[in-house]
Every structure is written in structure tokens, then in C-alpha cells.
Biopython code that builds the backbone (N, CA, C, O; Angstrom):
import numpy as np
from Bio.PDB.StructureBuilder import StructureBuilder

atoms = [
    (1, "MET", "N", (25.767, 2.404, 18.121)),
    (1, "MET", "CA", (25.464, 1.091, 17.571)),
    (1, "MET", "C", (24.526, 1.261, 16.375)),
    (1, "MET", "O", (23.520, 1.967, 16.461)),
    (2, "LYS", "N", (24.857, 0.620, 15.280)),
    (2, "LYS", "CA", (24.048, 0.725, 14.070)),
    (2, "LYS", "C", (22.748, -0.051, 14.227)),
    (2, "LYS", "O", (22.732, -1.183, 14.710)),
    (3, "GLN", "N", (21.659, 0.585, 13.808)),
    (3, "GLN", "CA", (20.357, -0.045, 13.882)),
    (3, "GLN", "C", (20.246, -1.144, 12.834)),
    (3, "GLN", "O", (20.660, -0.961, 11.689)),
    (4, "ARG", "N", (19.685, -2.289, 13.226)),
    (4, "ARG", "CA", (19.520, -3.397, 12.287)),
    (4, "ARG", "C", (18.328, -3.132, 11.384)),
    (4, "ARG", "O", (17.374, -2.465, 11.784)),
    (5, "THR", "N", (18.384, -3.648, 10.181)),
    (5, "THR", "CA", (17.289, -3.503, 9.223)),
    (5, "THR", "C", (16.919, -4.869, 8.682)),
    (5, "THR", "O", (17.643, -5.847, 8.870)),
    (6, "THR", "N", (15.787, -4.921, 8.012)),
    (6, "THR", "CA", (15.343, -6.139, 7.363)),
    (6, "THR", "C", (14.853, -5.781, 5.968)),
    (6, "THR", "O", (14.645, -4.608, 5.658)),
    (7, "THR", "N", (14.675, -6.770, 5.147)),
    (7, "THR", "CA", (14.253, -6.555, 3.767)),
    (7, "THR", "C", (12.761, -6.797, 3.616)),
    (7, "THR", "O", (12.211, -7.745, 4.177)),
    (8, "VAL", "N", (12.114, -5.925, 2.850)),
    (8, "VAL", "CA", (10.709, -6.086, 2.479)),
    (8, "VAL", "C", (10.686, -6.248, 0.965)),
    (8, "VAL", "O", (11.252, -5.430, 0.240)),
    (9, "ARG", "N", (10.034, -7.301, 0.491)),
    (9, "ARG", "CA", (9.950, -7.529, -0.950)),
    (9, "ARG", "C", (8.511, -7.412, -1.385)),
    (9, "ARG", "O", (7.598, -7.851, -0.686)),
    (10, "ALA", "N", (8.312, -6.812, -2.556)),
    (10, "ALA", "CA", (6.965, -6.660, -3.093)),
    (10, "ALA", "C", (7.014, -6.776, -4.606)),
    (10, "ALA", "O", (7.977, -6.345, -5.241)),
    (11, "LEU", "N", (5.981, -7.354, -5.173)),
    (11, "LEU", "CA", (5.855, -7.416, -6.623)),
    (11, "LEU", "C", (5.063, -6.205, -7.073)),
    (11, "LEU", "O", (3.935, -5.999, -6.626)),
    (12, "ILE", "N", (5.642, -5.404, -7.952)),
    (12, "ILE", "CA", (5.037, -4.163, -8.424)),
    (12, "ILE", "C", (5.052, -4.147, -9.946)),
    (12, "ILE", "O", (6.022, -4.574, -10.572)),
    (13, "ASP", "N", (3.978, -3.656, -10.529)),
    (13, "ASP", "CA", (3.933, -3.475, -11.971)),
    (13, "ASP", "C", (5.102, -2.567, -12.382)),
    (13, "ASP", "O", (5.272, -1.495, -11.801)),
    (14, "PRO", "N", (5.907, -2.975, -13.369)),
    (14, "PRO", "CA", (7.089, -2.186, -13.752)),
    (14, "PRO", "C", (6.770, -0.741, -14.137)),
    (14, "PRO", "O", (7.528, 0.167, -13.794)),
    (15, "LYS", "N", (5.679, -0.518, -14.833)),
    (15, "LYS", "CA", (5.306, 0.838, -15.242)),
    (15, "LYS", "C", (4.962, 1.696, -14.023)),
    (15, "LYS", "O", (5.336, 2.866, -13.943)),
    (16, "LYS", "N", (4.241, 1.088, -13.075)),
    (16, "LYS", "CA", (3.887, 1.804, -11.850)),
    (16, "LYS", "C", (5.151, 2.162, -11.069)),
    (16, "LYS", "O", (5.270, 3.274, -10.557)),
    (17, "LYS", "N", (6.095, 1.222, -10.977)),
    (17, "LYS", "CA", (7.356, 1.482, -10.263)),
    (17, "LYS", "C", (8.112, 2.632, -10.922)),
    (17, "LYS", "O", (8.652, 3.501, -10.237)),
    (18, "GLU", "N", (8.147, 2.633, -12.232)),
    (18, "GLU", "CA", (8.825, 3.695, -12.976)),
    (18, "GLU", "C", (8.171, 5.052, -12.701)),
    (18, "GLU", "O", (8.861, 6.040, -12.452)),
    (19, "ASN", "N", (6.833, 5.091, -12.748)),
    (19, "ASN", "CA", (6.103, 6.336, -12.479)),
    (19, "ASN", "C", (6.354, 6.833, -11.059)),
    (19, "ASN", "O", (6.599, 8.019, -10.841)),
    (20, "VAL", "N", (6.292, 5.916, -10.097)),
    (20, "VAL", "CA", (6.506, 6.288, -8.697)),
    (20, "VAL", "C", (7.959, 6.711, -8.478)),
    (20, "VAL", "O", (8.223, 7.633, -7.706)),
    (21, "SER", "N", (8.895, 6.051, -9.142)),
    (21, "SER", "CA", (10.311, 6.429, -9.016)),
    (21, "SER", "C", (10.525, 7.883, -9.407)),
    (21, "SER", "O", (11.268, 8.602, -8.739)),
    (22, "ARG", "N", (9.883, 8.320, -10.480)),
    (22, "ARG", "CA", (10.006, 9.727, -10.912)),
    (22, "ARG", "C", (9.458, 10.679, -9.851)),
    (22, "ARG", "O", (10.059, 11.711, -9.550)),
    (23, "ILE", "N", (8.310, 10.311, -9.295)),
    (23, "ILE", "CA", (7.692, 11.149, -8.257)),
    (23, "ILE", "C", (8.594, 11.224, -7.028)),
    (23, "ILE", "O", (8.833, 12.303, -6.484)),
    (24, "LEU", "N", (9.090, 10.061, -6.597)),
    (24, "LEU", "CA", (9.949, 10.028, -5.411)),
    (24, "LEU", "C", (11.235, 10.821, -5.626)),
    (24, "LEU", "O", (11.702, 11.501, -4.713)),
    (25, "ARG", "N", (11.808, 10.738, -6.823)),
    (25, "ARG", "CA", (13.024, 11.519, -7.123)),
    (25, "ARG", "C", (12.751, 13.008, -6.965)),
    (25, "ARG", "O", (13.563, 13.739, -6.398)),
    (26, "ARG", "N", (11.596, 13.457, -7.472)),
    (26, "ARG", "CA", (11.228, 14.871, -7.340)),
    (26, "ARG", "C", (11.053, 15.263, -5.875)),
    (26, "ARG", "O", (11.301, 16.408, -5.496)),
    (27, "MET", "N", (10.623, 14.301, -5.056)),
    (27, "MET", "CA", (10.446, 14.556, -3.628)),
    (27, "MET", "C", (11.771, 14.449, -2.863)),
    (27, "MET", "O", (11.867, 14.862, -1.708)),
    (28, "GLY", "N", (12.783, 13.891, -3.524)),
    (28, "GLY", "CA", (14.089, 13.749, -2.889)),
    (28, "GLY", "C", (14.218, 12.547, -1.968)),
    (28, "GLY", "O", (15.057, 12.532, -1.067)),
    (29, "ILE", "N", (13.376, 11.531, -2.199)),
    (29, "ILE", "CA", (13.470, 10.314, -1.387)),
    (29, "ILE", "C", (13.503, 9.093, -2.297)),
    (29, "ILE", "O", (13.126, 9.163, -3.467)),
    (30, "ASN", "N", (13.957, 7.980, -1.745)),
    (30, "ASN", "CA", (14.002, 6.742, -2.519)),
    (30, "ASN", "C", (12.889, 5.798, -2.054)),
    (30, "ASN", "O", (12.124, 6.125, -1.146)),
    (31, "HIS", "N", (12.812, 4.645, -2.676)),
    (31, "HIS", "CA", (11.748, 3.687, -2.358)),
    (31, "HIS", "C", (11.817, 3.237, -0.899)),
    (31, "HIS", "O", (10.784, 3.141, -0.236)),
    (32, "SER", "N", (13.008, 2.965, -0.396)),
    (32, "SER", "CA", (13.150, 2.518, 0.995)),
    (32, "SER", "C", (12.636, 3.575, 1.959)),
    (32, "SER", "O", (11.939, 3.257, 2.923)),
    (33, "GLU", "N", (12.976, 4.821, 1.702)),
    (33, "GLU", "CA", (12.509, 5.898, 2.581)),
    (33, "GLU", "C", (10.987, 6.033, 2.518)),
    (33, "GLU", "O", (10.337, 6.247, 3.542)),
    (34, "ALA", "N", (10.422, 5.909, 1.316)),
    (34, "ALA", "CA", (8.968, 5.998, 1.166)),
    (34, "ALA", "C", (8.279, 4.860, 1.921)),
    (34, "ALA", "O", (7.271, 5.078, 2.593)),
    (35, "ILE", "N", (8.813, 3.668, 1.812)),
    (35, "ILE", "CA", (8.235, 2.516, 2.514)),
    (35, "ILE", "C", (8.350, 2.716, 4.022)),
    (35, "ILE", "O", (7.411, 2.413, 4.757)),
    (36, "ASN", "N", (9.493, 3.224, 4.492)),
    (36, "ASN", "CA", (9.663, 3.488, 5.924)),
    (36, "ASN", "C", (8.657, 4.522, 6.416)),
    (36, "ASN", "O", (8.114, 4.381, 7.512)),
    (37, "ILE", "N", (8.404, 5.557, 5.624)),
    (37, "ILE", "CA", (7.405, 6.567, 5.990)),
    (37, "ILE", "C", (6.029, 5.914, 6.079)),
    (37, "ILE", "O", (5.292, 6.130, 7.041)),
    (38, "PHE", "N", (5.689, 5.116, 5.071)),
    (38, "PHE", "CA", (4.389, 4.451, 5.051)),
    (38, "PHE", "C", (4.236, 3.530, 6.259)),
    (38, "PHE", "O", (3.196, 3.549, 6.917)),
    (39, "TYR", "N", (5.246, 2.732, 6.557)),
    (39, "TYR", "CA", (5.190, 1.821, 7.701)),
    (39, "TYR", "C", (5.074, 2.592, 9.011)),
    (39, "TYR", "O", (4.365, 2.161, 9.920)),
    (40, "SER", "N", (5.762, 3.729, 9.117)),
    (40, "SER", "CA", (5.667, 4.553, 10.330)),
    (40, "SER", "C", (4.245, 5.069, 10.513)),
    (40, "SER", "O", (3.735, 5.110, 11.632)),
    (41, "LEU", "N", (3.602, 5.464, 9.410)),
    (41, "LEU", "CA", (2.222, 5.936, 9.485)),
    (41, "LEU", "C", (1.268, 4.807, 9.876)),
    (41, "LEU", "O", (0.349, 5.017, 10.668)),
    (42, "ILE", "N", (1.480, 3.617, 9.326)),
    (42, "ILE", "CA", (0.656, 2.458, 9.690)),
    (42, "ILE", "C", (0.801, 2.183, 11.184)),
    (42, "ILE", "O", (-0.184, 1.914, 11.871)),
    (43, "GLU", "N", (2.027, 2.250, 11.679)),
    (43, "GLU", "CA", (2.288, 2.027, 13.098)),
    (43, "GLU", "C", (1.581, 3.094, 13.952)),
    (43, "GLU", "O", (0.949, 2.772, 14.958)),
    (44, "GLU", "N", (1.696, 4.353, 13.543)),
    (44, "GLU", "CA", (1.088, 5.470, 14.280)),
    (44, "GLU", "C", (-0.432, 5.363, 14.317)),
    (44, "GLU", "O", (-1.045, 5.564, 15.365)),
    (45, "TYR", "N", (-1.044, 5.045, 13.171)),
    (45, "TYR", "CA", (-2.501, 4.983, 13.061)),
    (45, "TYR", "C", (-3.070, 3.620, 13.460)),
    (45, "TYR", "O", (-4.286, 3.454, 13.560)),
    (46, "GLN", "N", (-2.185, 2.646, 13.688)),
    (46, "GLN", "CA", (-2.617, 1.276, 13.972)),
    (46, "GLN", "C", (-3.464, 0.739, 12.824)),
    (46, "GLN", "O", (-4.460, 0.053, 13.051)),
    (47, "GLY", "N", (-3.076, 1.044, 11.616)),
    (47, "GLY", "CA", (-3.770, 0.639, 10.389)),
    (47, "GLY", "C", (-3.361, 1.601, 9.290)),
    (47, "GLY", "O", (-2.436, 2.395, 9.465)),
    (48, "PHE", "N", (-4.034, 1.533, 8.180)),
    (48, "PHE", "CA", (-3.712, 2.438, 7.081)),
    (48, "PHE", "C", (-3.995, 3.884, 7.488)),
    (48, "PHE", "O", (-4.955, 4.153, 8.211)),
    (49, "PRO", "N", (-3.164, 4.807, 7.027)),
    (49, "PRO", "CA", (-3.364, 6.215, 7.380)),
    (49, "PRO", "C", (-4.420, 6.889, 6.501)),
    (49, "PRO", "O", (-4.451, 8.115, 6.397)),
    (50, "PHE", "N", (-5.265, 6.106, 5.884)),
    (50, "PHE", "CA", (-6.338, 6.608, 5.035)),
    (50, "PHE", "C", (-7.416, 5.542, 4.981)),
    (50, "PHE", "O", (-7.156, 4.372, 5.264)),
    (51, "ASP", "N", (-8.631, 5.948, 4.616)),
    (51, "ASP", "CA", (-9.716, 4.981, 4.474)),
    (51, "ASP", "C", (-9.478, 4.133, 3.239)),
    (51, "ASP", "O", (-9.148, 4.650, 2.172)),
    (52, "LEU", "N", (-9.644, 2.846, 3.388)),
    (52, "LEU", "CA", (-9.487, 1.922, 2.278)),
    (52, "LEU", "C", (-10.856, 1.312, 2.004)),
    (52, "LEU", "O", (-11.344, 0.479, 2.768)),
    (53, "LYS", "N", (-11.463, 1.738, 0.904)),
    (53, "LYS", "CA", (-12.783, 1.234, 0.568)),
    (53, "LYS", "C", (-12.949, 1.228, -0.943)),
    (53, "LYS", "O", (-12.251, 1.934, -1.671)),
    (54, "LEU", "N", (-13.880, 0.420, -1.386)),
    (54, "LEU", "CA", (-14.176, 0.355, -2.807)),
    (54, "LEU", "C", (-15.037, 1.548, -3.184)),
    (54, "LEU", "O", (-15.877, 1.976, -2.393)),
    (55, "PRO", "N", (-14.843, 2.092, -4.383)),
    (55, "PRO", "CA", (-15.678, 3.212, -4.812)),
    (55, "PRO", "C", (-17.140, 2.797, -4.918)),
    (55, "PRO", "O", (-17.449, 1.653, -5.249)),
    (56, "ASP", "N", (-18.022, 3.727, -4.639)),
    (56, "ASP", "CA", (-19.457, 3.497, -4.738)),
    (56, "ASP", "C", (-19.857, 3.589, -6.211)),
    (56, "ASP", "O", (-19.595, 4.600, -6.862)),
    (57, "LYS", "N", (-20.479, 2.555, -6.729)),
    (57, "LYS", "CA", (-20.869, 2.541, -8.145)),
    (57, "LYS", "C", (-21.852, 3.666, -8.462)),
    (57, "LYS", "O", (-21.965, 4.075, -9.618)),
    (58, "LYS", "N", (-22.556, 4.165, -7.467)),
    (58, "LYS", "CA", (-23.538, 5.228, -7.684)),
    (58, "LYS", "C", (-22.862, 6.536, -8.083)),
    (58, "LYS", "O", (-23.487, 7.403, -8.693)),
    (59, "ASP", "N", (-21.592, 6.672, -7.739)),
    (59, "ASP", "CA", (-20.876, 7.907, -8.057)),
    (59, "ASP", "C", (-20.724, 8.118, -9.558)),
    (59, "ASP", "O", (-20.520, 9.243, -10.014)),
    (60, "GLY", "N", (-20.823, 7.036, -10.324)),
    (60, "GLY", "CA", (-20.679, 7.143, -11.765)),
    (60, "GLY", "C", (-19.234, 7.289, -12.219)),
    (60, "GLY", "O", (-18.968, 7.556, -13.391)),
    (61, "GLN", "N", (-18.317, 7.116, -11.299)),
    (61, "GLN", "CA", (-16.910, 7.236, -11.660)),
    (61, "GLN", "C", (-16.453, 5.945, -12.331)),
    (61, "GLN", "O", (-16.794, 4.842, -11.904)),
    (62, "ASP", "N", (-15.683, 6.114, -13.377)),
    (62, "ASP", "CA", (-15.110, 4.949, -14.042)),
    (62, "ASP", "C", (-13.824, 4.575, -13.336)),
    (62, "ASP", "O", (-12.886, 5.369, -13.264)),
    (63, "VAL", "N", (-13.787, 3.370, -12.822)),
    (63, "VAL", "CA", (-12.603, 2.879, -12.121)),
    (63, "VAL", "C", (-12.080, 1.675, -12.882)),
    (63, "VAL", "O", (-12.845, 0.801, -13.287)),
    (64, "ASN", "N", (-10.785, 1.639, -13.070)),
    (64, "ASN", "CA", (-10.139, 0.546, -13.763)),
    (64, "ASN", "C", (-10.522, -0.780, -13.092)),
    (64, "ASN", "O", (-10.278, -0.948, -11.897)),
    (65, "PRO", "N", (-11.118, -1.729, -13.837)),
    (65, "PRO", "CA", (-11.527, -3.015, -13.255)),
    (65, "PRO", "C", (-10.353, -3.777, -12.631)),
    (65, "PRO", "O", (-10.540, -4.525, -11.672)),
    (66, "GLU", "N", (-9.159, -3.592, -13.166)),
    (66, "GLU", "CA", (-7.977, -4.258, -12.604)),
    (66, "GLU", "C", (-7.708, -3.756, -11.182)),
    (66, "GLU", "O", (-7.326, -4.534, -10.308)),
    (67, "ILE", "N", (-7.904, -2.475, -10.958)),
    (67, "ILE", "CA", (-7.707, -1.901, -9.623)),
    (67, "ILE", "C", (-8.749, -2.452, -8.663)),
    (67, "ILE", "O", (-8.429, -2.817, -7.532)),
    (68, "ILE", "N", (-9.999, -2.511, -9.117)),
    (68, "ILE", "CA", (-11.075, -3.043, -8.277)),
    (68, "ILE", "C", (-10.770, -4.492, -7.903)),
    (68, "ILE", "O", (-10.916, -4.875, -6.743)),
    (69, "SER", "N", (-10.353, -5.290, -8.866)),
    (69, "SER", "CA", (-10.028, -6.694, -8.619)),
    (69, "SER", "C", (-8.895, -6.807, -7.598)),
    (69, "SER", "O", (-8.971, -7.616, -6.673)),
    (70, "HIS", "N", (-7.848, -6.001, -7.764)),
    (70, "HIS", "CA", (-6.715, -6.033, -6.841)),
    (70, "HIS", "C", (-7.152, -5.637, -5.430)),
    (70, "HIS", "O", (-6.751, -6.275, -4.456)),
    (71, "LEU", "N", (-7.973, -4.585, -5.315)),
    (71, "LEU", "CA", (-8.463, -4.148, -4.003)),
    (71, "LEU", "C", (-9.293, -5.235, -3.330)),
    (71, "LEU", "O", (-9.134, -5.493, -2.137)),
    (72, "LYS", "N", (-10.179, -5.873, -4.095)),
    (72, "LYS", "CA", (-11.014, -6.927, -3.525)),
    (72, "LYS", "C", (-10.163, -8.084, -3.015)),
    (72, "LYS", "O", (-10.403, -8.596, -1.922)),
    (73, "GLN", "N", (-9.166, -8.499, -3.803)),
    (73, "GLN", "CA", (-8.290, -9.593, -3.391)),
    (73, "GLN", "C", (-7.500, -9.207, -2.139)),
    (73, "GLN", "O", (-7.371, -10.010, -1.216)),
    (74, "SER", "N", (-6.975, -7.987, -2.106)),
    (74, "SER", "CA", (-6.202, -7.527, -0.950)),
    (74, "SER", "C", (-7.067, -7.470, 0.300)),
    (74, "SER", "O", (-6.631, -7.856, 1.384)),
    (75, "MET", "N", (-8.305, -6.981, 0.142)),
    (75, "MET", "CA", (-9.194, -6.881, 1.296)),
    (75, "MET", "C", (-9.538, -8.269, 1.832)),
    (75, "MET", "O", (-9.599, -8.456, 3.047)),
    (76, "LYS", "N", (-9.764, -9.244, 0.951)),
    (76, "LYS", "CA", (-10.062, -10.608, 1.393)),
    (76, "LYS", "C", (-8.884, -11.192, 2.159)),
    (76, "LYS", "O", (-9.065, -11.787, 3.221)),
    (77, "LYS", "N", (-7.659, -11.022, 1.615)),
    (77, "LYS", "CA", (-6.464, -11.542, 2.276)),
    (77, "LYS", "C", (-6.286, -10.900, 3.644)),
    (77, "LYS", "O", (-6.003, -11.593, 4.621)),
    (78, "ASN", "N", (-6.449, -9.574, 3.723)),
    (78, "ASN", "CA", (-6.258, -8.874, 4.986)),
    (78, "ASN", "C", (-7.343, -9.231, 5.991)),
    (78, "ASN", "O", (-7.066, -9.292, 7.189)),
    (79, "TYR", "N", (-8.565, -9.468, 5.541)),
    (79, "TYR", "CA", (-9.640, -9.872, 6.432)),
    (79, "TYR", "C", (-9.327, -11.238, 7.035)),
    (79, "TYR", "O", (-9.483, -11.447, 8.238)),
    (80, "ARG", "N", (-8.880, -12.174, 6.177)),
    (80, "ARG", "CA", (-8.531, -13.509, 6.669)),
    (80, "ARG", "C", (-7.358, -13.432, 7.630)),
    (80, "ARG", "O", (-7.347, -14.129, 8.645)),
    (81, "LEU", "N", (-6.388, -12.612, 7.333)),
    (81, "LEU", "CA", (-5.230, -12.439, 8.217)),
    (81, "LEU", "C", (-5.701, -11.884, 9.560)),
    (81, "LEU", "O", (-5.255, -12.350, 10.609)),
    (82, "GLY", "N", (-6.588, -10.904, 9.541)),
    (82, "GLY", "CA", (-7.131, -10.339, 10.766)),
    (82, "GLY", "C", (-7.857, -11.376, 11.608)),
    (82, "GLY", "O", (-7.732, -11.394, 12.833)),
    (83, "GLU", "N", (-8.616, -12.240, 10.943)),
    (83, "GLU", "CA", (-9.312, -13.308, 11.659)),
    (83, "GLU", "C", (-8.320, -14.257, 12.328)),
    (83, "GLU", "O", (-8.527, -14.670, 13.469)),
    (84, "LEU", "N", (-7.248, -14.601, 11.623)),
    (84, "LEU", "CA", (-6.247, -15.495, 12.191)),
    (84, "LEU", "C", (-5.528, -14.848, 13.379)),
    (84, "LEU", "O", (-5.271, -15.505, 14.387)),
    (85, "LEU", "N", (-5.211, -13.578, 13.255)),
    (85, "LEU", "CA", (-4.511, -12.875, 14.324)),
    (85, "LEU", "C", (-5.400, -12.692, 15.551)),
    (85, "LEU", "O", (-4.900, -12.624, 16.674)),
    (86, "ALA", "N", (-6.716, -12.610, 15.344)),
    (86, "ALA", "CA", (-7.641, -12.399, 16.444)),
    (86, "ALA", "C", (-7.832, -13.655, 17.298)),
    (86, "ALA", "O", (-8.321, -13.569, 18.424)),
    (87, "LYS", "N", (-7.454, -14.805, 16.776)),
    (87, "LYS", "CA", (-7.647, -16.086, 17.505)),
    (87, "LYS", "C", (-6.663, -16.211, 18.636)),
    (87, "LYS", "O", (-6.672, -17.211, 19.355)),
]
sb = StructureBuilder()
sb.init_structure("model")
sb.init_model(0)
sb.init_chain("A")
sb.init_seg("    ")
for serial, (resi, resn, name, xyz) in enumerate(atoms, 1):
    if name == "N":
        sb.init_residue(resn, " ", resi, " ")
    sb.init_atom(name, np.array(xyz, "f"), 0.0, 1.0, " ", f" {name:<3s}", serial, name[0])
structure = sb.get_structure()
């Protein structure tokens, strides 16, 4: 019996998608396979398979402000989602 699948949609910066597509091709996998791997890791770890935190400003590292803004927005959304799920 064939396993059922569902669709996951995401908005991605076109340049980032192009860059990642090249990397995935070199790895011999496509976007769907990469997403399935990522989801499997999230399932295994019961969360992200890596620490997700904002860089410490004391490090002196220059971080793209757009990335920081995106991370902050994502963390707020996920925190609110966690609060709703905990009820």
C-alpha cells in the first residue's frame, strides 16, 4: 500500500532557494527529501536538532540585521504557539 503524503508550503527568498538548490543537488537530494530529513530530526529530538538562539552582541560578530529580525519574529510566533498548545 502506498504511503499517503501531504504538501508543505513555505515562502523562501528566491536567491536563498537557488543557493540551497545547488547545495542539495551536490548532495544528491531534492527539496522534499531535505524537508523530510529535517522533519524526521525534529520528531526525533522533539524540537529543533540544534540550539536556536540569537547571537550574543558581545561576540563582536556582524550579523545581518534582516536575519536577526526574522529570528526574533519566528521565536515570538513559536513562543505564542507553544503557549496555545500548552493550554
